[in-house]
ChimeraX commands (.cxc) that place a marker at each C-alpha (Angstrom):
marker #1 position 19.29,9.05,8.46 radius 0.5
marker #1 position 18.18,10.54,11.76 radius 0.5
marker #1 position 14.82,10.09,13.43 radius 0.5
marker #1 position 13.65,8.16,10.32 radius 0.5
marker #1 position 14.40,11.17,8.11 radius 0.5
marker #1 position 17.15,11.84,5.60 radius 0.5
marker #1 position 19.43,14.62,6.81 radius 0.5
marker #1 position 22.35,16.56,5.38 radius 0.5
marker #1 position 25.17,16.54,7.93 radius 0.5
marker #1 position 28.39,18.55,7.89 radius 0.5
marker #1 position 31.15,15.95,7.79 radius 0.5
marker #1 position 34.13,18.28,7.45 radius 0.5
marker #1 position 34.96,21.97,7.54 radius 0.5
marker #1 position 37.75,23.34,5.38 radius 0.5
marker #1 position 40.62,24.45,7.62 radius 0.5
marker #1 position 41.04,28.25,7.86 radius 0.5
marker #1 position 37.81,28.85,5.89 radius 0.5
marker #1 position 35.34,31.47,7.10 radius 0.5
marker #1 position 33.14,28.68,8.46 radius 0.5
marker #1 position 36.10,27.35,10.44 radius 0.5
marker #1 position 37.21,30.77,11.69 radius 0.5
marker #1 position 33.77,31.95,12.79 radius 0.5
marker #1 position 33.17,28.79,14.83 radius 0.5
marker #1 position 29.42,28.75,14.15 radius 0.5
marker #1 position 29.40,25.47,12.22 radius 0.5
marker #1 position 30.65,22.15,13.50 radius 0.5
marker #1 position 31.12,18.65,12.16 radius 0.5
marker #1 position 27.90,16.75,12.84 radius 0.5
marker #1 position 25.58,19.76,12.51 radius 0.5
marker #1 position 22.48,19.06,10.41 radius 0.5
marker #1 position 21.79,21.51,7.57 radius 0.5
marker #1 position 18.04,22.09,7.54 radius 0.5
marker #1 position 17.87,24.74,4.82 radius 0.5
marker #1 position 20.10,26.69,2.45 radius 0.5
marker #1 position 18.89,30.19,1.54 radius 0.5
marker #1 position 15.38,29.22,2.61 radius 0.5
marker #1 position 15.26,25.96,0.64 radius 0.5
marker #1 position 14.57,22.97,2.84 radius 0.5
marker #1 position 17.05,20.13,2.62 radius 0.5
marker #1 position 14.52,17.60,3.91 radius 0.5
marker #1 position 14.08,15.90,0.53 radius 0.5
marker #1 position 17.36,16.92,-1.13 radius 0.5
marker #1 position 20.15,14.56,-1.98 radius 0.5
marker #1 position 23.72,15.30,-1.00 radius 0.5
marker #1 position 24.47,16.20,-4.62 radius 0.5
marker #1 position 21.58,18.69,-4.67 radius 0.5
marker #1 position 22.67,20.27,-1.36 radius 0.5
marker #1 position 26.23,20.58,-2.67 radius 0.5
marker #1 position 24.89,22.24,-5.83 radius 0.5
marker #1 position 22.84,24.71,-3.74 radius 0.5
marker #1 position 26.00,25.70,-1.86 radius 0.5
marker #1 position 28.03,26.00,-5.04 radius 0.5
marker #1 position 25.43,28.32,-6.61 radius 0.5
marker #1 position 25.02,30.72,-3.71 radius 0.5
marker #1 position 26.00,34.38,-3.69 radius 0.5
marker #1 position 28.50,36.01,-1.33 radius 0.5
marker #1 position 26.21,35.51,1.68 radius 0.5
marker #1 position 24.56,32.21,2.50 radius 0.5
marker #1 position 21.76,31.66,5.00 radius 0.5
marker #1 position 21.99,28.25,6.63 radius 0.5
marker #1 position 19.42,26.91,9.04 radius 0.5
marker #1 position 21.15,24.30,11.13 radius 0.5
marker #1 position 20.40,21.94,13.96 radius 0.5
marker #1 position 23.58,21.92,16.03 radius 0.5
marker #1 position 25.08,18.49,16.64 radius 0.5
marker #1 position 24.69,18.81,20.40 radius 0.5
marker #1 position 20.91,19.30,19.94 radius 0.5
marker #1 position 20.30,16.38,17.58 radius 0.5
marker #1 position 19.43,14.12,20.50 radius 0.5
marker #1 position 16.73,16.60,21.50 radius 0.5
marker #1 position 15.25,16.68,17.96 radius 0.5
marker #1 position 12.34,14.48,18.96 radius 0.5
marker #1 position 11.22,17.13,21.47 radius 0.5
marker #1 position 11.27,19.93,18.90 radius 0.5
marker #1 position 14.61,21.33,17.76 radius 0.5
marker #1 position 15.84,24.82,18.28 radius 0.5
marker #1 position 17.20,25.89,14.91 radius 0.5
marker #1 position 20.03,28.34,14.45 radius 0.5
marker #1 position 20.22,30.62,11.43 radius 0.5
marker #1 position 23.77,31.22,10.29 radius 0.5
marker #1 position 24.91,33.62,7.55 radius 0.5
marker #1 position 28.41,33.02,6.24 radius 0.5
marker #1 position 30.50,34.26,3.35 radius 0.5
marker #1 position 30.54,31.72,0.55 radius 0.5
marker #1 position 33.84,30.10,-0.27 radius 0.5
marker #1 position 32.13,27.33,-2.31 radius 0.5
marker #1 position 33.13,24.90,0.39 radius 0.5
marker #1 position 32.15,24.69,4.01 radius 0.5
marker link #1:1,2 radius 0.2
marker link #1:2,3 radius 0.2
marker link #1:3,4 radius 0.2
marker link #1:4,5 radius 0.2
marker link #1:5,6 radius 0.2
marker link #1:6,7 radius 0.2
marker link #1:7,8 radius 0.2
marker link #1:8,9 radius 0.2
marker link #1:9,10 radius 0.2
marker link #1:10,11 radius 0.2
marker link #1:11,12 radius 0.2
marker link #1:12,13 radius 0.2
marker link #1:13,14 radius 0.2
marker link #1:14,15 radius 0.2
marker link #1:15,16 radius 0.2
marker link #1:16,17 radius 0.2
marker link #1:17,18 radius 0.2
marker link #1:18,19 radius 0.2
marker link #1:19,20 radius 0.2
marker link #1:20,21 radius 0.2
marker link #1:21,22 radius 0.2
marker link #1:22,23 radius 0.2
marker link #1:23,24 radius 0.2
marker link #1:24,25 radius 0.2
marker link #1:25,26 radius 0.2
marker link #1:26,27 radius 0.2
marker link #1:27,28 radius 0.2
marker link #1:28,29 radius 0.2
marker link #1:29,30 radius 0.2
marker link #1:30,31 radius 0.2
marker link #1:31,32 radius 0.2
marker link #1:32,33 radius 0.2
marker link #1:33,34 radius 0.2
marker link #1:34,35 radius 0.2
marker link #1:35,36 radius 0.2
marker link #1:36,37 radius 0.2
marker link #1:37,38 radius 0.2
marker link #1:38,39 radius 0.2
marker link #1:39,40 radius 0.2
marker link #1:40,41 radius 0.2
marker link #1:41,42 radius 0.2
marker link #1:42,43 radius 0.2
marker link #1:43,44 radius 0.2
marker link #1:44,45 radius 0.2
marker link #1:45,46 radius 0.2
marker link #1:46,47 radius 0.2
marker link #1:47,48 radius 0.2
marker link #1:48,49 radius 0.2
marker link #1:49,50 radius 0.2
marker link #1:50,51 radius 0.2
marker link #1:51,52 radius 0.2
marker link #1:52,53 radius 0.2
marker link #1:53,54 radius 0.2
marker link #1:54,55 radius 0.2
marker link #1:55,56 radius 0.2
marker link #1:56,57 radius 0.2
marker link #1:57,58 radius 0.2
marker link #1:58,59 radius 0.2
marker link #1:59,60 radius 0.2
marker link #1:60,61 radius 0.2
marker link #1:61,62 radius 0.2
marker link #1:62,63 radius 0.2
marker link #1:63,64 radius 0.2
marker link #1:64,65 radius 0.2
marker link #1:65,66 radius 0.2
marker link #1:66,67 radius 0.2
marker link #1:67,68 radius 0.2
marker link #1:68,69 radius 0.2
marker link #1:69,70 radius 0.2
marker link #1:70,71 radius 0.2
marker link #1:71,72 radius 0.2
marker link #1:72,73 radius 0.2
marker link #1:73,74 radius 0.2
marker link #1:74,75 radius 0.2
marker link #1:75,76 radius 0.2
marker link #1:76,77 radius 0.2
marker link #1:77,78 radius 0.2
marker link #1:78,79 radius 0.2
marker link #1:79,80 radius 0.2
marker link #1:80,81 radius 0.2
marker link #1:81,82 radius 0.2
marker link #1:82,83 radius 0.2
marker link #1:83,84 radius 0.2
marker link #1:84,85 radius 0.2
marker link #1:85,86 radius 0.2
marker link #1:86,87 radius 0.2
marker link #1:87,88 radius 0.2
view
């Protein structure tokens, strides 16, 4: 929960994965959408299923961890496209 809303947060990044090597995703980042599907009302299991069913390229809209404190003012969202390895 963050700002009275359920959020999907990256809690770990697989070592040496593309997500790790590119440096665009970090532990604590909030995942706002996966391939255009909002995660606002998704459970963790549903979000995991979305990631498992993606193609080679995945579009993630994230709120970087360092901006989560500013979320009340209106977050700046980053759009990240990564190669899918079925695990961030």
